[in-house]
DSSP file (Angstrom, degrees, kcal/mol; ACC not computed):
  #  RESIDUE AA STRUCTURE BP1 BP2  ACC     N-H-->O    O-->H-N    N-H-->O    O-->H-N    TCO  KAPPA ALPHA  PHI   PSI    X-CA   Y-CA   Z-CA
    1    1 A M              0   0    0      0, 0.0     2,-0.3     0, 0.0     0, 0.0   0.000 360.0 360.0 360.0 130.6  186.3 -253.1   41.0
    2    2 A M        -     0   0    0      1,-0.0     2,-0.2     0, 0.0     0, 0.0  -0.609 360.0-131.0 -85.1 140.1  188.7 -250.5   42.5
    3    3 A K        -     0   0    0     -2,-0.3     2,-0.2     1,-0.1    -1,-0.0  -0.575  28.8-102.3 -84.5 152.3  191.1 -248.5   40.3
    4    4 A K        -     0   0    0     -2,-0.2    -1,-0.1     1,-0.1     3,-0.0  -0.487  35.1-113.7 -71.3 143.0  194.8 -248.3   41.1
    5    5 A I        -     0   0    0     -2,-0.2    -1,-0.1     1,-0.1     5,-0.1  -0.653  39.8-106.8 -76.2 130.3  195.9 -245.0   42.7
    6    6 A P    >>  -     0   0    0      0, 0.0     4,-2.2     0, 0.0     3,-0.6  -0.230  25.1-117.8 -59.0 148.9  198.2 -243.2   40.3
    7    7 A W  H 3> S+     0   0    0      1,-0.3     4,-2.2     2,-0.2     5,-0.1   0.849 112.6  54.0 -59.7 -37.3  201.9 -243.2   41.3
    8    8 A F  H 3> S+     0   0    0      1,-0.2     4,-1.9     2,-0.2    -1,-0.3   0.846 109.5  48.2 -70.3 -30.8  202.2 -239.4   41.7
    9    9 A L  H <> S+     0   0    0     -3,-0.6     4,-2.2     2,-0.2    -1,-0.2   0.878 110.7  50.6 -74.1 -36.9  199.2 -239.4   44.1
   10   10 A R  H  X S+     0   0    0     -4,-2.2     4,-2.5     2,-0.2    -2,-0.2   0.899 109.8  51.5 -62.5 -39.0  200.7 -242.3   46.1
   11   11 A K  H  X S+     0   0    0     -4,-2.2     4,-2.4     1,-0.2    -2,-0.2   0.929 109.9  48.4 -65.0 -45.5  204.0 -240.4   46.3
   12   12 A Q  H  X S+     0   0    0     -4,-1.9     4,-2.5     2,-0.2    -1,-0.2   0.896 111.2  51.0 -61.2 -40.3  202.2 -237.2   47.6
   13   13 A I  H  X S+     0   0    0     -4,-2.2     4,-2.7     2,-0.2     5,-0.2   0.940 110.7  48.2 -63.1 -47.0  200.3 -239.3   50.2
   14   14 A V  H  X S+     0   0    0     -4,-2.5     4,-2.2     1,-0.2    -2,-0.2   0.907 112.3  48.5 -61.1 -41.9  203.6 -240.9   51.4
   15   15 A L  H  X S+     0   0    0     -4,-2.4     4,-2.2     2,-0.2    -1,-0.2   0.912 112.3  49.5 -64.3 -41.7  205.3 -237.4   51.6
   16   16 A F  H  X S+     0   0    0     -4,-2.5     4,-2.3     2,-0.2    -2,-0.2   0.926 111.5  47.6 -63.5 -45.2  202.3 -236.0   53.5
   17   17 A V  H  X S+     0   0    0     -4,-2.7     4,-2.2     1,-0.2    -1,-0.2   0.883 111.3  51.4 -63.8 -38.7  202.2 -238.9   56.0
   18   18 A S  H  X S+     0   0    0     -4,-2.2     4,-2.3    -5,-0.2    -1,-0.2   0.879 108.2  53.0 -65.2 -37.2  206.0 -238.6   56.5
   19   19 A F  H  X S+     0   0    0     -4,-2.2     4,-2.5     1,-0.2    -2,-0.2   0.932 109.1  48.5 -61.7 -46.1  205.5 -234.9   57.1
   20   20 A I  H  X S+     0   0    0     -4,-2.3     4,-2.7     1,-0.2    -2,-0.2   0.891 110.8  50.9 -62.6 -39.7  202.9 -235.6   59.8
   21   21 A V  H  X S+     0   0    0     -4,-2.2     4,-2.7     2,-0.2     5,-0.2   0.935 110.8  48.3 -62.7 -45.8  205.1 -238.2   61.5
   22   22 A I  H  X S+     0   0    0     -4,-2.3     4,-2.5     1,-0.2    -2,-0.2   0.918 113.8  46.3 -62.6 -43.8  208.1 -235.8   61.6
   23   23 A I  H  X S+     0   0    0     -4,-2.5     4,-1.2     2,-0.2    -1,-0.2   0.910 112.8  50.4 -65.6 -40.8  205.9 -233.0   63.0
   24   24 A S  H  < S+     0   0    0     -4,-2.7     3,-0.4    -5,-0.2     4,-0.4   0.919 111.5  47.8 -62.6 -42.8  204.4 -235.3   65.6
   25   25 A Y  H >< S+     0   0    0     -4,-2.7     3,-1.5     1,-0.2     4,-0.2   0.921 109.8  52.5 -63.4 -43.9  207.8 -236.6   66.7
   26   26 A S  H >< S+     0   0    0     -4,-2.5     3,-1.0     1,-0.3    -1,-0.2   0.728  97.4  67.7 -67.8 -18.8  209.1 -233.1   67.0
   27   27 A C  T 3< S+     0   0    0     -4,-1.2    -1,-0.3    -3,-0.4    -2,-0.2   0.638  84.2  73.1 -73.6 -13.9  206.2 -232.0   69.2
   28   28 A T  T <  S+     0   0    0     -3,-1.5     2,-0.3    -4,-0.4    -1,-0.2   0.673  87.3  72.4 -75.8 -15.7  207.4 -234.3   72.0
   29   29 A K    <   -     0   0    0     -3,-1.0     5,-0.0    -4,-0.2     0, 0.0  -0.713  66.8-157.4 -99.1 153.1  210.3 -232.0   72.8
   30   30 A S        +     0   0    0     -2,-0.3     2,-0.5     3,-0.0    -1,-0.1   0.385  54.3  98.5-118.4   6.7  209.7 -228.7   74.6
   31   31 A E  S    S-     0   0    0      2,-0.1    -2,-0.1     3,-0.0     0, 0.0  -0.825  85.5 -24.2 -99.3 134.2  212.5 -226.3   73.8
   32   32 A G  S    S-     0   0    0     -2,-0.5    32,-0.1    44,-0.1     2,-0.1   0.143 102.7 -34.0  64.5 177.0  212.3 -223.6   71.1
   33   33 A P        -     0   0    0      0, 0.0    44,-0.7     0, 0.0    32,-0.2  -0.425  44.0-150.8 -70.1 144.0  210.0 -223.7   68.1
   34   34 A E  S    S+     0   0    0     30,-1.5    44,-1.7    42,-0.2    43,-0.4   0.810  81.8  29.5 -76.0 -31.8  209.3 -227.1   66.5
   35   35 A L  E     -ab  65  78A   0     29,-1.6    31,-1.9    41,-0.2     2,-0.4  -0.981  62.3-158.9-137.7 137.2  208.8 -225.6   63.1
   36   36 A S  E     -ab  66  79A   0     42,-2.2    44,-3.4    -2,-0.4     2,-0.6  -0.974  11.6-154.6-116.3 135.7  210.2 -222.6   61.2
   37   37 A I  E     -ab  67  80A   0     29,-2.8    31,-2.3    -2,-0.4     2,-0.5  -0.941  10.1-173.8-114.1 119.1  208.3 -221.3   58.2
   38   38 A V  E     +ab  68  81A   0     42,-3.3    44,-3.2    -2,-0.6     2,-0.3  -0.933  10.4 179.3-111.9 130.3  210.2 -219.4   55.6
   39   39 A T  E     - b   0  82A   0     29,-0.8    44,-0.2    -2,-0.5    51,-0.1  -0.805  35.6 -83.6-126.1 168.5  208.3 -217.7   52.7
   40   40 A D        -     0   0    0     42,-0.9    -1,-0.1    -2,-0.3    30,-0.0  -0.284  51.1-103.7 -63.2 159.7  209.1 -215.6   49.7
   41   41 A K  S    S+     0   0    0      1,-0.3    -1,-0.1    28,-0.0    -2,-0.0   0.895 108.5  19.4 -56.9 -49.3  209.5 -211.9   50.4
   42   42 A E  S    S-     0   0    0      0, 0.0    -1,-0.3     0, 0.0     2,-0.0  -0.707  77.6-168.4-128.4  80.6  206.1 -210.7   49.1
   43   43 A P        -     0   0    0      0, 0.0    40,-0.0     0, 0.0    -4,-0.0  -0.363  23.3-117.3 -69.1 150.0  203.5 -213.5   48.9
   44   44 A G     >  -     0   0    0      1,-0.1     4,-2.5    -2,-0.0     5,-0.2  -0.149  33.2 -92.1 -76.4 175.7  200.3 -212.8   47.1
   45   45 A A  H  > S+     0   0    0      1,-0.2     4,-2.0     2,-0.2     5,-0.1   0.885 125.1  50.8 -60.6 -42.9  196.8 -212.8   48.6
   46   46 A A  H  > S+     0   0    0      1,-0.2     4,-1.9     2,-0.2    -1,-0.2   0.899 111.3  48.3 -62.7 -39.6  196.2 -216.5   47.8
   47   47 A V  H  > S+     0   0    0      1,-0.2     4,-2.6     2,-0.2    -2,-0.2   0.902 108.2  54.5 -69.6 -40.2  199.4 -217.5   49.3
   48   48 A L  H  X S+     0   0    0     -4,-2.5     4,-2.4     1,-0.2    -1,-0.2   0.895 106.4  53.1 -59.6 -39.2  198.7 -215.4   52.4
   49   49 A H  H  X S+     0   0    0     -4,-2.0     4,-2.3     2,-0.2    -1,-0.2   0.939 109.8  47.1 -59.7 -47.0  195.4 -217.3   52.7
   50   50 A G  H  X S+     0   0    0     -4,-1.9     4,-2.3     1,-0.2    -2,-0.2   0.904 112.0  50.3 -61.7 -41.3  197.2 -220.6   52.6
   51   51 A L  H  X S+     0   0    0     -4,-2.6     4,-2.6     2,-0.2    -1,-0.2   0.869 108.7  52.4 -65.2 -37.0  199.8 -219.4   55.2
   52   52 A T  H  X S+     0   0    0     -4,-2.4     4,-2.6     2,-0.2    -2,-0.2   0.935 110.8  46.7 -62.9 -46.8  197.0 -218.3   57.5
   53   53 A R  H  X S+     0   0    0     -4,-2.3     4,-2.3     2,-0.2    -2,-0.2   0.899 112.4  51.0 -64.2 -40.4  195.2 -221.7   57.3
   54   54 A L  H  X S+     0   0    0     -4,-2.3     4,-2.4     2,-0.2    -1,-0.2   0.944 111.2  47.7 -60.5 -48.5  198.6 -223.4   57.9
   55   55 A S  H  X S+     0   0    0     -4,-2.6     4,-2.3     1,-0.2    -2,-0.2   0.914 111.4  50.4 -60.4 -44.1  199.3 -221.3   61.0
   56   56 A E  H  X S+     0   0    0     -4,-2.6     4,-2.3     1,-0.2    -1,-0.2   0.898 110.6  50.1 -61.0 -41.3  195.8 -221.9   62.3
   57   57 A S  H  X S+     0   0    0     -4,-2.3     4,-1.5     2,-0.2    -1,-0.2   0.892 110.6  48.8 -65.2 -40.0  196.2 -225.6   61.9
   58   58 A L  H  <>S+     0   0    0     -4,-2.4     5,-2.8     2,-0.2    -1,-0.2   0.891 112.0  49.2 -65.9 -40.2  199.6 -225.6   63.7
   59   59 A Q  H ><5S+     0   0    0     -4,-2.3     3,-1.4     1,-0.2    -2,-0.2   0.891 107.3  54.7 -66.2 -39.8  198.1 -223.6   66.6
   60   60 A T  H 3<5S+     0   0    0     -4,-2.3    -1,-0.2     1,-0.3    -2,-0.2   0.849 110.7  46.1 -58.4 -36.2  195.2 -225.9   66.9
   61   61 A K  T 3<5S-     0   0    0     -4,-1.5    -1,-0.3    -5,-0.1    -2,-0.2   0.343 114.0-118.8 -90.2   5.2  197.6 -228.9   67.2
   62   62 A N  T < 5 +     0   0    0     -3,-1.4     2,-0.6     1,-0.2    -3,-0.2   0.858  58.3 156.4  58.8  37.3  199.7 -226.9   69.8
   63   63 A I      < -     0   0    0     -5,-2.8     2,-0.3    -6,-0.1    -1,-0.2  -0.864  40.7-132.4 -95.9 119.1  202.8 -227.1   67.5
   64   64 A R        +     0   0    0     -2,-0.6   -29,-1.6   -32,-0.1   -30,-1.5  -0.524  38.4 164.1 -72.9 131.8  205.2 -224.3   68.3
   65   65 A F  E     -a   35   0A   0     -2,-0.3     2,-0.3   -32,-0.2   -29,-0.2  -0.957  25.5-152.1-145.6 162.2  206.3 -222.4   65.2
   66   66 A E  E     -a   36   0A   0    -31,-1.9   -29,-2.8    -2,-0.3     2,-0.5  -0.960  13.6-138.1-132.7 152.1  208.0 -219.3   64.0
   67   67 A K  E     +a   37   0A   0     -2,-0.3     2,-0.3   -31,-0.2   -29,-0.2  -0.961  31.8 177.8-109.8 125.1  207.8 -217.3   60.8
   68   68 A V  E     -a   38   0A   0    -31,-2.3   -29,-0.8    -2,-0.5     3,-0.1  -0.855  36.1-129.4-128.1 160.1  211.2 -216.1   59.7
   69   69 A G  S    S+     0   0    0     -2,-0.3     2,-0.3   -31,-0.2   -31,-0.1   0.664  88.5  20.5 -85.1 -16.7  212.5 -214.1   56.7
   70   70 A S  S >  S-     0   0    0      1,-0.1     3,-0.8   -33,-0.1     4,-0.5  -0.986  73.2-116.7-149.8 158.3  215.3 -216.5   55.7
   71   71 A I  G >  S+     0   0    0     -2,-0.3     3,-1.0     1,-0.2    -1,-0.1   0.815 112.9  64.0 -64.4 -30.1  216.4 -220.1   56.2
   72   72 A E  G 3  S+     0   0    0      1,-0.2    -1,-0.2    -3,-0.0    -3,-0.0   0.794 101.0  50.7 -65.1 -28.2  219.4 -218.9   58.0
   73   73 A E  G <  S+     0   0    0     -3,-0.8    -1,-0.2     2,-0.0    -2,-0.2   0.600  83.0 119.0 -82.2 -11.4  217.2 -217.4   60.8
   74   74 A A    <   +     0   0    0     -3,-1.0   -38,-0.1    -4,-0.5     5,-0.1  -0.357  31.6 172.0 -67.2 125.8  215.2 -220.7   61.3
   75   75 A K        +     0   0    0     -2,-0.1    -1,-0.2   -40,-0.1     4,-0.1   0.445  42.5 110.8-109.2  -4.5  215.6 -222.1   64.7
   76   76 A G  S    S-     0   0    0      1,-0.1   -42,-0.2     2,-0.1   -41,-0.2  -0.245  74.4-125.0 -69.7 159.5  212.9 -224.9   64.4
   77   77 A K  S    S+     0   0    0    -44,-0.7     2,-0.4   -43,-0.4   -42,-0.2   0.764 102.0  34.5 -74.4 -26.5  213.8 -228.5   64.3
   78   78 A T  E    S-b   35   0A   0    -44,-1.7   -42,-2.2    41,-0.1     2,-0.4  -0.964  79.3-149.4-127.5 145.9  212.0 -228.8   61.0
   79   79 A I  E     -bc  36 121A   0     41,-2.3    43,-3.1    -2,-0.4     2,-0.5  -0.952   5.5-160.8-121.2 134.4  211.8 -226.1   58.3
   80   80 A I  E     -bc  37 122A   0    -44,-3.4   -42,-3.3    -2,-0.4     2,-0.6  -0.967   7.4-167.1-107.6 125.7  209.0 -225.3   55.9
   81   81 A V  E     -bc  38 123A   0     41,-2.6    43,-2.9    -2,-0.5     2,-0.5  -0.962   9.5-173.3-113.3 114.0  210.1 -223.3   52.9
   82   82 A A  E     +bc  39 124A   0    -44,-3.2   -42,-0.9    -2,-0.6     2,-0.3  -0.933  26.6 107.6-114.1 125.4  207.1 -222.0   51.0
   83   83 A G  E     - c   0 125A   0     41,-2.2    43,-0.8    -2,-0.5     2,-0.1  -0.982  64.8 -66.7-178.7 171.2  207.4 -220.2   47.7
   84   84 A L  E     - c   0 126A   0     -2,-0.3     8,-0.4    41,-0.2    43,-0.2  -0.355  40.1-124.6 -71.6 154.5  207.0 -220.1   44.0
   85   85 A D  S    S+     0   0    0     41,-2.0     2,-0.2     6,-0.1    42,-0.1   0.653  93.1  58.9 -77.2 -13.4  209.2 -222.4   41.9
   86   86 A S  S    S+     0   0    0     40,-0.3     3,-0.4    41,-0.2     6,-0.2  -0.690  86.2  37.0-108.3 165.4  210.5 -219.5   39.9
   87   87 A G  S    S-     0   0    0     -2,-0.2     0, 0.0     1,-0.2     0, 0.0  -0.544 101.1 -55.7  97.6-161.7  212.3 -216.4   40.9
   88   88 A E  S    S+     0   0    0     -2,-0.2    -1,-0.2     4,-0.1    -3,-0.0   0.265  87.1 123.0-105.6   7.8  215.0 -215.9   43.6
   89   89 A G  S  > S-     0   0    0     -3,-0.4     4,-2.0    -5,-0.1     5,-0.1  -0.197  74.5-109.4 -70.9 166.0  213.2 -217.2   46.7
   90   90 A M  H  > S+     0   0    0      1,-0.2     4,-2.8     2,-0.2     5,-0.2   0.858 116.7  57.7 -65.7 -35.5  214.6 -220.0   48.8
   91   91 A A  H  > S+     0   0    0      1,-0.2     4,-2.6     2,-0.2    -1,-0.2   0.939 108.2  46.9 -58.4 -46.3  211.9 -222.5   47.6
   92   92 A S  H  > S+     0   0    0     -8,-0.4     4,-2.3    -6,-0.2    -1,-0.2   0.895 112.3  49.5 -63.2 -40.2  213.0 -222.0   44.0
   93   93 A K  H  X S+     0   0    0     -4,-2.0     4,-2.3     2,-0.2    -2,-0.2   0.904 112.2  47.4 -66.9 -40.4  216.7 -222.3   44.9
   94   94 A L  H  X S+     0   0    0     -4,-2.8     4,-1.6     2,-0.2     6,-0.2   0.921 112.2  49.6 -65.7 -43.0  216.2 -225.6   46.9
   95   95 A L  H  <>S+     0   0    0     -4,-2.6     5,-2.6    -5,-0.2    -2,-0.2   0.918 112.8  47.5 -63.4 -42.1  214.0 -227.1   44.1
   96   96 A K  H ><5S+     0   0    0     -4,-2.3     3,-1.3     1,-0.2    -1,-0.2   0.918 110.9  50.4 -64.9 -42.2  216.7 -226.2   41.5
   97   97 A S  H 3<5S+     0   0    0     -4,-2.3    -1,-0.2     1,-0.3    -2,-0.2   0.775 114.5  45.2 -67.7 -24.8  219.5 -227.6   43.6
   98   98 A G  T 3<5S-     0   0    0     -4,-1.6    -1,-0.3    -5,-0.2    -2,-0.2   0.308 109.8-121.9 -97.8   8.2  217.5 -230.8   44.0
   99   99 A N  T < 5 +     0   0    0     -3,-1.3     2,-0.5     1,-0.2    -3,-0.2   0.811  62.8 148.2  52.6  34.6  216.6 -231.1   40.4
  100  100 A C      < -     0   0    0     -5,-2.6     2,-0.4    -6,-0.2    -1,-0.2  -0.847  28.2-164.4 -97.5 129.6  212.9 -231.0   41.5
  101  101 A I        -     0   0    0     -2,-0.5     2,-0.5    -3,-0.1    -5,-0.0  -0.886  16.4-145.1-121.5 150.1  210.5 -229.4   39.1
  102  102 A V        -     0   0    0     -2,-0.4     8,-0.1    24,-0.1    24,-0.1  -0.918  40.1-101.3-104.6 135.3  207.0 -228.1   39.3
  103  103 A L        -     0   0    0     -2,-0.5     2,-1.3     6,-0.3     5,-0.2  -0.260  30.1-125.1 -54.1 142.9  204.9 -228.6   36.2
  104  104 A Q  S    S+     0   0    0      3,-0.1    -1,-0.1    23,-0.0     3,-0.0  -0.400  74.3 105.6 -93.9  59.4  204.7 -225.3   34.4
  105  105 A V  S >  S-     0   0    0     -2,-1.3     3,-1.9    23,-0.0    22,-0.2  -0.959  82.4 -81.1-132.3 150.2  200.9 -225.1   34.3
  106  106 A P  T 3  S+     0   0    0      0, 0.0    -2,-0.0     0, 0.0    -3,-0.0  -0.216 113.5  11.2 -53.6 138.5  198.5 -222.9   36.3
  107  107 A E  T 3  S+     0   0    0      1,-0.2     2,-0.1    -3,-0.0    -3,-0.1   0.493  88.0 148.6  72.3   7.1  197.8 -224.2   39.8
  108  108 A A    <   +     0   0    0     -3,-1.9    19,-2.2    -5,-0.2    20,-0.5  -0.409  22.2 179.2 -69.9 150.0  200.6 -226.9   39.7
  109  109 A L  E     -D  126   0A   0     17,-0.2     2,-0.3    18,-0.1    -6,-0.3  -0.947  18.1-163.9-146.6 164.1  202.1 -227.7   43.1
  110  110 A T  E     -D  125   0A   0     15,-2.5    15,-2.8    -2,-0.3     2,-0.4  -0.987  10.0-160.7-150.5 148.6  204.7 -229.8   44.7
  111  111 A I  E     +D  124   0A   0     -2,-0.3     2,-0.4    13,-0.2    13,-0.2  -0.984  27.4 177.6-126.9 115.8  205.6 -230.8   48.3
  112  112 A W  E     -D  123   0A   0     11,-2.5    11,-3.4    -2,-0.4     2,-0.4  -0.969  23.6-139.3-131.6 134.1  209.2 -232.0   48.5
  113  113 A K  E     +D  122   0A   0     -2,-0.4     9,-0.2     9,-0.2     2,-0.2  -0.784  38.2 140.3 -95.0 133.7  211.3 -233.2   51.3
  114  114 A S  E     -D  121   0A   0      7,-3.2     7,-2.3    -2,-0.4     2,-0.3  -0.666  38.2-118.6-144.4-161.7  215.0 -232.2   51.4
  115  115 A D  E     -D  120   0A   0      5,-0.3     2,-0.3    -2,-0.2    -2,-0.0  -0.986  12.7-166.1-148.3 158.8  217.4 -231.1   54.1
  116  116 A W  E >  S-D  119   0A   0      3,-2.2     3,-1.4    -2,-0.3    -2,-0.0  -0.936  79.2 -13.9-147.8 122.0  219.5 -228.1   54.9
  117  117 A Q  T 3  S-     0   0    0     -2,-0.3    -1,-0.0     1,-0.3     0, 0.0   0.900 129.3 -52.3  49.8  48.4  222.4 -228.1   57.4
  118  118 A K  T 3  S+     0   0    0      1,-0.2    -1,-0.3     0, 0.0    -3,-0.0   0.635 115.1 116.2  67.6  17.1  221.2 -231.5   58.8
  119  119 A K  E <  S- D   0 116A   0     -3,-1.4    -3,-2.2   -41,-0.0    -1,-0.2  -0.926  72.6-110.8-111.6 140.4  217.6 -230.3   59.4
  120  120 A P  E     - D   0 115A   0      0, 0.0   -41,-2.3     0, 0.0     2,-0.4  -0.491  36.3-166.1 -66.5 137.3  214.6 -231.7   57.6
  121  121 A V  E     -cD  79 114A   0     -7,-2.3    -7,-3.2   -43,-0.2     2,-0.6  -0.995  12.2-158.2-129.9 131.2  213.2 -229.2   55.1
  122  122 A W  E     -cD  80 113A   0    -43,-3.1   -41,-2.6    -2,-0.4     2,-0.7  -0.939  11.1-154.5-108.2 116.2  209.8 -229.4   53.4
  123  123 A V  E     -cD  81 112A   0    -11,-3.4   -11,-2.5    -2,-0.6     2,-0.6  -0.821   8.7-169.9 -94.0 117.0  209.6 -227.3   50.3
  124  124 A I  E     +cD  82 111A   0    -43,-2.9   -41,-2.2    -2,-0.7     2,-0.3  -0.935  22.9 161.3-109.6 114.6  206.1 -226.3   49.6
  125  125 A S  E     -cD  83 110A   0    -15,-2.8   -15,-2.5    -2,-0.6     2,-0.3  -0.887  24.0-170.1-138.0 160.2  205.9 -224.8   46.1
  126  126 A G  E     -cD  84 109A   0    -43,-0.8   -41,-2.0    -2,-0.3   -40,-0.3  -0.980  34.0-124.1-146.2 161.7  203.7 -223.9   43.2
  127  127 A F  S    S+     0   0    0    -19,-2.2     2,-0.2    -2,-0.3   -41,-0.2   0.864 100.2   5.1 -70.3 -35.5  203.9 -222.7   39.7
  128  128 A D  S  > S-     0   0    0    -20,-0.5     4,-2.3   -23,-0.1     5,-0.2  -0.797  93.7 -84.9-136.8 179.5  201.7 -219.7   40.6
  129  129 A D  H  > S+     0   0    0     -2,-0.2     4,-2.6     1,-0.2     5,-0.2   0.884 126.5  51.0 -58.2 -40.2  200.1 -218.2   43.7
  130  130 A R  H  > S+     0   0    0      2,-0.2     4,-2.8     1,-0.2    -1,-0.2   0.927 109.2  49.7 -66.9 -41.9  197.1 -220.5   43.5
  131  131 A G  H  > S+     0   0    0      1,-0.2     4,-2.0     2,-0.2    -2,-0.2   0.918 112.9  47.0 -60.9 -41.9  199.2 -223.6   43.2
  132  132 A L  H  X S+     0   0    0     -4,-2.3     4,-2.4     2,-0.2    -2,-0.2   0.893 111.0  52.3 -65.9 -39.3  201.2 -222.6   46.2
  133  133 A M  H  X S+     0   0    0     -4,-2.6     4,-2.7    -5,-0.2    -2,-0.2   0.933 109.3  49.9 -59.2 -46.6  198.0 -221.8   48.1
  134  134 A Y  H  X S+     0   0    0     -4,-2.8     4,-2.3     1,-0.2    -1,-0.2   0.895 110.4  49.9 -58.7 -42.1  196.7 -225.3   47.3
  135  135 A A  H  X S+     0   0    0     -4,-2.0     4,-1.9     2,-0.2    -1,-0.2   0.911 111.1  48.7 -65.4 -42.1  199.9 -226.9   48.5
  136  136 A L  H  X S+     0   0    0     -4,-2.4     4,-2.7     1,-0.2    -2,-0.2   0.905 110.4  51.5 -63.1 -41.6  199.8 -224.9   51.8
  137  137 A L  H  < S+     0   0    0     -4,-2.7    -2,-0.2     1,-0.2    -1,-0.2   0.888 107.5  53.3 -63.8 -38.6  196.1 -225.9   52.2
  138  138 A D  H  < S+     0   0    0     -4,-2.3    -1,-0.2     1,-0.2    -2,-0.2   0.915 112.0  44.3 -59.0 -43.2  197.1 -229.6   51.7
  139  139 A V  H  <        0   0    0     -4,-1.9    -2,-0.2     1,-0.3    -1,-0.2   0.894 360.0 360.0 -69.5 -40.1  199.8 -229.4   54.4
  140  140 A A     <        0   0    0     -4,-2.7    -1,-0.3    -5,-0.2    -2,-0.2   0.521 360.0 360.0 -60.8 360.0  197.4 -227.5   56.7
């Protein structure tokens, strides 16, 4: 007998599939970067590992992307904002403005879809560096 998939896991799966569809659709056009990645100012070692894996995955799939210092600099059709849920980073600001919370426990993570100036934005966040790394690895 199969067990039901918990609602929060179903939600994460739907968000991930939606992310892949958006990225796949955006790859059909050839001008400029498809994706812009915005991160906190000084990511930790674990976060850098997750960002490296994400970059490698995007390169393998021939998805053009850029890494920028702020969301205002982003030229991609889709934006990924990766950062901790606390502090002054863009991920934290977007999560707070959308009333989206990350559980306040070690390794907690969230992947949340939003928008900014009519562009789709995926906020990839964690309570701590490990949580953020795990979220980045999930997306990669």
